[in-house]
C-alpha positions as CSV (number, residue, x, y, z in Angstrom):
1,M,21.9,-12.0,-1.5
2,N,25.1,-10.4,0.1
3,I,24.9,-6.9,2.0
4,L,26.3,-4.9,-0.7
5,Q,24.0,-6.2,-3.4
6,K,21.0,-5.5,-0.5
7,F,22.6,-1.9,-0.4
8,F,22.0,-1.1,-3.8
9,L,18.7,-2.9,-4.1
10,I,17.4,-0.1,-1.7
11,T,19.1,2.4,-3.2
12,F,17.6,1.4,-6.5
13,L,14.2,1.0,-4.9
14,F,14.5,4.3,-3.2
15,A,15.6,6.2,-6.5
16,F,13.4,5.5,-8.5
17,F,10.0,4.6,-6.5
18,P,9.3,7.7,-4.6
19,I,6.0,6.9,-3.5
20,S,5.4,7.8,0.0
21,A,2.8,8.0,2.4
22,T,2.8,8.0,6.3
23,S,-0.1,6.6,8.5
24,S,-0.5,10.0,10.0
25,E,-2.3,11.2,6.8
26,R,-5.7,12.0,7.1
27,H,-7.9,9.7,5.3
28,E,-9.8,10.7,3.1
29,S,-13.7,10.6,2.7
30,I,-15.3,7.3,1.2
31,N,-16.0,7.4,-2.6
32,V,-19.0,6.7,-4.1
33,K,-18.5,3.9,-7.1
34,N,-22.1,3.9,-8.5
35,P,-24.8,6.3,-6.8
36,E,-27.8,3.9,-7.9
37,N,-26.5,0.9,-5.4
38,R,-24.7,3.5,-2.7
39,H,-22.0,0.8,-3.1
40,T,-18.9,2.5,-1.5
41,E,-15.4,2.2,-1.9
42,I,-11.9,3.0,0.2
43,S,-9.5,5.5,-1.3
44,Q,-6.1,4.4,-2.3
45,R,-5.1,6.6,0.5
46,Q,-7.2,5.0,3.0
47,A,-5.7,2.0,1.6
48,I,-2.2,2.6,2.2
49,T,-2.7,3.8,5.5
50,I,-4.2,0.3,6.0
51,A,-1.4,-1.4,4.6
52,Q,1.2,0.4,6.6
53,Q,-0.7,-0.3,9.9
54,H,0.2,-4.0,9.2
55,I,3.7,-3.5,8.1
56,K,5.5,-0.8,8.8
57,G,7.5,1.0,6.0
58,R,7.9,3.1,2.9
59,V,5.6,2.4,0.5
60,L,7.0,1.9,-3.1
61,D,3.7,1.0,-5.7
62,I,0.0,0.8,-5.6
63,R,-2.2,-1.0,-7.7
64,R,-5.7,-1.7,-7.8
65,S,-7.4,-4.5,-9.4
66,E,-10.9,-5.2,-9.4
67,N,-11.5,-5.4,-5.6
68,V,-8.5,-4.9,-4.4
69,Y,-5.7,-2.3,-3.8
70,R,-2.0,-4.5,-4.0
71,V,0.3,-2.2,-1.8
72,K,4.1,-2.9,-1.8
73,I,6.0,-2.0,1.0
74,L,9.7,-1.7,1.6
75,S,9.8,-2.9,5.5
76,D,12.1,-1.2,7.9
77,Q,14.1,-4.7,7.7
78,G,14.5,-4.3,3.9
79,S,12.4,-7.0,2.8
80,I,9.3,-6.0,0.3
81,H,5.9,-7.1,1.0
82,I,2.6,-7.0,-1.2
83,I,-0.4,-6.2,1.0
84,Q,-3.7,-6.7,-0.8
85,V,-6.2,-4.5,0.9
86,N,-10.1,-5.4,0.2
87,V,-11.7,-2.4,-2.0
88,S,-15.0,-2.5,-0.4
89,D,-14.4,-2.5,3.5
90,G,-10.8,-2.0,4.0
91,T,-10.2,-5.5,5.2
92,I,-6.6,-7.3,4.9
93,K,-7.3,-10.3,2.0
94,S,-3.3,-11.0,2.1
95,G,-0.2,-10.1,3.3
96,H,3.7,-11.0,2.8
């Protein structure tokens, strides 16, 4: 991919994926999923903060599956990374 293609890709991503967060944002309180068994989960905002501590950059997207948040980040170097953050405890399951 040449420089011009990278430029257009980054421009496109910034134009159509304006989701952004910084690690300086305050943490939200832990959400209670089910009061009967007191299963706690991290919030989307907490997952973003954890992912950005692993990869510095701009958050493009965050999606939740059953047990992980998938956080897509455009790094400061221009590459895209997907970090999987465990919903239950906030640990990084994978990041590339």
